C-alpha positions as CSV (number, residue, x, y, z in Angstrom):
1,M,89.9,68.7,110.5
2,E,88.2,71.4,108.4
3,N,88.8,71.2,104.6
4,P,90.6,74.3,103.3
5,K,88.5,76.7,101.2
6,E,88.5,76.4,97.5
7,Y,89.0,79.5,95.3
8,H,87.9,79.7,91.7
9,Y,89.2,82.2,89.2
10,T,89.7,83.0,85.5
11,Y,93.1,84.1,84.2
12,Y,95.2,85.1,81.1
13,S,98.8,83.8,81.1
14,Y,101.2,85.0,78.5
15,E,104.7,85.2,77.2
16,E,106.4,88.6,77.2
17,W,106.6,88.9,73.5
18,G,104.5,85.9,72.4
19,M,101.4,83.9,72.8
20,G,98.7,84.0,75.4
21,Y,96.3,81.6,77.1
22,F,92.8,81.9,78.6
23,G,91.7,79.5,81.3
24,S,90.0,78.9,84.7
25,R,91.4,77.4,87.8
26,T,90.4,76.1,91.3
27,C,93.0,76.2,94.0
28,K,93.1,76.0,97.8
29,C,95.2,79.1,98.2
30,L,94.4,82.7,97.4
31,P,94.4,83.2,93.6
32,E,97.1,85.9,93.8
33,E,99.3,83.3,95.7
34,D,98.9,80.7,93.0
35,V,101.9,82.0,91.2
36,N,103.4,78.9,89.7
37,Y,100.3,77.8,87.7
38,F,100.0,79.2,84.1
39,G,97.5,76.8,82.6
40,S,96.9,73.2,81.4
41,F,98.1,73.8,77.9
42,S,99.6,71.1,75.7
43,D,101.7,73.4,73.4
44,K,105.3,72.7,74.5
45,N,106.5,75.8,72.6
46,F,104.4,78.0,74.8
47,K,106.4,79.2,77.8
48,P,104.4,81.8,79.8
49,K,106.1,83.9,82.5
50,Y,103.2,86.2,83.5
51,K,99.6,85.7,84.5
52,I,96.7,88.2,85.0
53,I,93.8,87.1,87.3
54,L,90.7,88.4,85.4
55,K,88.1,87.5,88.1
56,D,88.4,85.7,91.4
57,D,85.0,86.0,93.1
58,Y,83.2,83.0,91.7
59,V,81.1,80.9,94.1
60,T,81.5,77.7,92.0
61,R,83.9,76.4,89.3
62,A,80.9,76.2,87.0
63,E,80.6,80.0,87.1
64,A,84.3,80.3,86.2
65,Y,83.7,77.9,83.3
66,V,81.1,80.3,81.9
67,D,83.5,83.2,81.6
68,E,86.3,81.0,80.4
69,I,84.1,79.7,77.6
70,I,82.9,83.3,76.8
71,L,86.5,84.5,76.5
72,Q,87.7,81.6,74.4
73,E,84.8,81.8,72.0
74,H,84.9,85.6,71.7
75,Y,88.6,85.6,70.8
76,K,88.4,82.4,68.7
77,V,91.4,81.1,70.5
78,V,91.7,77.8,68.6
79,E,91.8,79.5,65.2
80,N,93.8,82.6,66.4
81,P,97.6,81.9,66.2
82,H,98.2,84.4,69.1
83,F,96.7,81.9,71.6
84,A,98.1,78.6,72.9
85,N,94.7,77.1,73.5
86,K,94.3,74.1,71.2
87,A,90.7,73.3,72.2
88,Y,87.7,75.1,73.6
89,Q,86.6,74.5,77.1
90,T,83.5,72.3,77.1
91,S,82.8,71.1,80.7
92,T,80.8,67.9,80.8
93,K,79.1,69.2,83.9
94,F,78.3,72.7,82.7
95,Y,78.3,74.1,79.2
96,Y,77.0,77.5,78.2
97,T,76.8,79.3,74.8
98,P,77.1,83.0,75.4
99,S,75.2,85.6,73.5
100,K,77.1,88.0,71.3
101,E,76.5,90.9,73.7
102,E,78.0,88.9,76.6
103,A,81.0,87.9,74.6
104,I,81.7,91.5,73.7
105,K,81.2,92.7,77.3
106,N,83.5,90.1,78.8
107,G,86.1,90.5,76.1
108,K,86.1,94.3,76.6
109,K,86.6,93.9,80.3
110,G,89.6,91.6,79.9
111,L,91.2,93.9,77.3
112,E,90.7,96.9,79.5
113,K,92.3,95.2,82.4
114,I,95.4,94.3,80.4
115,I,95.7,97.8,79.0
116,N,95.1,99.5,82.4
117,L,97.7,97.3,84.1
118,R,100.1,98.1,81.2
119,L,101.1,94.5,80.8
120,G,102.9,92.9,77.9
121,I,103.0,95.0,74.8
122,H,101.0,97.8,76.5
123,S,104.0,98.5,78.8
124,L,106.1,99.6,75.9
125,T,106.5,103.0,74.3
126,T,105.8,103.4,70.6
127,E,109.5,103.5,69.9
128,E,110.1,100.3,71.8
129,R,107.3,98.5,69.9
130,R,108.8,99.6,66.6
131,E,112.3,98.5,67.6
132,N,111.0,95.1,68.7
133,G,109.0,94.8,65.4
134,R,112.2,95.5,63.4
135,K,114.2,93.0,65.4
136,S,111.5,90.3,64.9
137,A,111.5,91.0,61.2
138,E,115.3,90.7,61.0
139,I,115.3,87.4,62.9
140,A,112.5,86.0,60.7
141,K,114.4,87.0,57.6
142,I,117.6,85.4,58.8
143,K,115.9,82.2,59.9
144,K,113.6,82.2,56.8
145,T,110.4,81.9,58.9
146,G,107.0,83.4,58.5
147,I,106.5,85.3,55.2
148,Y,110.2,84.9,54.4
149,A,109.7,81.1,54.1
150,L,107.4,81.6,51.2
151,T,108.3,81.7,47.5
152,S,107.3,84.7,45.4
153,E,104.5,82.5,43.9
154,Q,103.1,81.6,47.4
155,K,103.2,85.3,48.5
156,S,101.3,86.3,45.4
157,E,98.7,83.6,45.8
158,G,98.3,84.3,49.5
159,G,97.8,88.0,48.8
160,K,95.1,87.3,46.2
161,K,93.2,85.0,48.6
162,G,93.6,87.5,51.5
163,G,92.3,90.3,49.4
164,K,89.2,88.4,48.4
165,I,88.5,87.3,52.0
166,G,89.2,90.8,53.4
167,G,87.1,92.5,50.8
168,K,84.1,90.2,51.5
169,E,84.2,89.5,55.2
170,G,87.5,89.9,56.9
171,G,87.9,93.7,56.8
172,K,84.2,94.1,57.8
173,V,84.4,91.8,60.8
174,S,87.7,93.2,62.0
175,G,86.6,96.8,61.7
176,K,83.3,96.1,63.4
177,M,85.0,94.3,66.2
178,Q,87.4,97.2,66.8
179,Y,84.5,99.5,66.9
180,E,82.6,97.4,69.4
181,L,85.6,97.0,71.6
182,G,86.6,100.6,71.3
183,I,90.2,99.9,70.2
184,G,92.5,101.2,67.5
185,I,91.2,104.4,66.0
186,H,87.9,103.9,67.7
187,G,89.5,104.2,71.1
188,M,90.8,107.7,70.2
189,S,89.2,111.0,71.1
190,F,88.4,113.6,68.4
191,E,91.4,115.7,69.5
192,E,93.7,112.6,69.3
193,K,92.5,111.8,65.8
194,S,93.0,115.4,64.7
195,I,96.6,115.5,66.0
196,R,97.4,112.1,64.4
197,S,96.0,113.3,61.1
198,K,98.1,116.5,61.2
199,K,101.2,114.6,62.0
200,N,100.6,112.1,59.1
201,G,100.0,115.1,56.8
202,L,103.2,116.8,57.8
203,K,105.2,113.5,57.4
204,H,103.9,113.0,53.9
205,K,104.7,116.7,53.1
206,E,108.3,116.3,54.3
207,N,108.9,113.0,52.6
208,K,106.9,113.9,49.5
209,T,104.9,110.8,49.7
210,A,101.2,109.9,49.0
211,V,99.4,112.9,47.4
212,C,102.3,115.2,48.3
213,G,104.6,113.3,46.0
214,R,102.5,114.1,42.9
215,S,102.7,117.2,40.8
216,K,99.8,119.6,40.3
217,E,99.7,118.6,36.6
218,K,99.5,114.9,37.5
219,M,96.7,115.5,40.0
220,S,94.7,117.6,37.6
221,E,95.1,114.9,34.8
222,D,94.1,112.1,37.1
223,G,91.1,114.1,38.4
224,K,89.9,114.7,34.8
225,K,90.3,111.0,34.0
226,G,88.5,109.9,37.1
227,G,85.6,112.3,36.5
228,S,85.3,111.2,32.9
229,I,85.2,107.5,33.9
230,S,82.7,108.1,36.8
231,G,80.4,110.2,34.6
232,N,80.3,107.7,31.8
233,Q,79.4,104.8,34.1
234,K,75.7,103.8,34.1
235,W,74.1,102.1,37.1
236,K,70.7,100.4,37.5
237,C,68.5,100.3,40.6
238,T,67.6,96.7,41.2
239,E,64.3,97.6,42.8
240,T,62.8,100.0,40.3
241,G,65.0,99.5,37.2
242,F,65.9,103.2,37.0
243,I,69.2,103.8,35.2
244,T,71.6,106.8,35.6
245,N,75.1,107.5,36.8
246,A,76.3,106.6,40.3
247,G,75.9,110.0,41.9
248,N,72.3,110.6,40.6
249,L,71.3,107.0,41.5
250,T,72.4,107.6,45.1
251,K,70.2,110.7,45.3
252,Y,67.3,108.9,43.6
253,Q,67.5,105.9,45.9
254,K,67.9,107.9,49.1
255,A,64.9,110.1,48.2
256,R,62.7,106.9,48.0
257,G,64.1,105.2,51.0
258,I,65.9,102.5,48.9
259,D,69.1,100.9,50.2
260,T,71.9,102.4,48.0
261,S,73.6,99.0,47.8
262,N,70.7,97.7,45.7
263,R,72.3,98.5,42.4
264,V,74.2,96.9,39.5
265,R,76.6,98.5,37.0
266,I,75.4,98.4,33.4
267,F,78.6,99.7,31.7
């Protein structure tokens, strides 16, 4: 009797409003018919109802392992609380460390597929997302989970730590990753950005928030203070030792091909 053919595929299983899981699978039926398998996860709180087949034309399971490892390492699934993966795939038969370019390429493909199929959160309208966000916040507040489980001191300490990390590395990495994946504001056209900017401007004007909530006198006063402070500051080029104010030092360094970050404030 002839053995049934084996199919190898990578997938992303997920809860409707919760966590997700990246994995690979070998089955003896067509991947789209393997509807009852959602992963070999150990997290008992993870209860996925949906699954996206990311790729199903692998010749061997080893090839599927490659993409599974790339996806897991790209999204840092063990450290990322969004994922139910508790360990990275490290096949004893085949292990591959992907390059940064491969990780970005495969991660982008997976994200595009999820967006194009309008699955999970991408199937919701902006209003529905906001409503679900409000409901989640209300539940967390009632049950005292998440940020509502922290004391004022813990929130303050966490904010200070987060600010330091974000200022040094976190914000830089996040922004760069969004740029490379073409998501967030980096996924918008010039026209979309312009429309969004106009809407935000009108909203601030109507609500008298941000700069629209300040009087002309206050803006003029703050402008004078800022100019005075900026003009009195002295900066030194760490390569040549030249000292002047911030603006002139920028012009000086650019004219000589010096990185403008090579400076220290004197006073």
